[in-house]
C-alpha positions, 0 to 999 in steps of 0.5 A: 110783410111790407107796411105799404099795401099795393094800391091798384088805383095809384098804380093805374093812375100812374101808369096813365100819367106815364103813357099820356105824359110828355116825359121819356119820349126817347124810351117810348120811341125805342119801344116802338121796335119791339116786334109785332105790338111795341108800336101800339103804345107810342102810336096811340098815346104819344101821337103829339110827340114827333119822335114817337110818331115817327119811330112808331110809323117806321116800326109799323112798316117794319112789322108789315114787311115782315108779315108780307115776307112771312106770307110769301114763305107760307104761299110758297110752302102751302100753295099746292102748285109752287110747293110741288115744283119747288119740291121737284127741284129740291128747293122747297125747304131751302128756299122757304127756310132762307127767306124765313131766316132773312125775315127774322134777321131783318126784323131783329137787326132793324128793330135793334138799330131803330131802337138804338137810334130812337133811344138816342133821340134821332129821327133816323130813317132805316136803311133801304126803307124810302127805296122799298116804300117808293117801289111799293107805291109804284106797284100799288099805283099800278094796281089802282090805275093812278099815277103816284 
């Protein structure tokens, strides 16, 4: 047995110090790209650090894009009319599986690229992100009926 006992209070204080501290900004920025919830820690605890805020925002956009693609897959698979039409032309599993694979590969590829760039301390904009963001803004402004 060890002479040192695990002290929960010390562990929590050290964890809080690390989360809210100023050290390891590149590591926390890279953590943003862990799929689905990796952006939570840098977004809420490291907002003051520009690199963490930048990469957390990109990771949020990446995850939202993934969710959108998976909603498209779900819609194509489960919506009765579209699903039936795709089955008639023998495209349902092919099209939806292809979109699913592209979504997963995009999430993992962009996540790895973003994490590497963040860990190196670069404010690197992921490829195609500005173009996609501009198109989404145009579509949303048309829906709202505003210019933007």
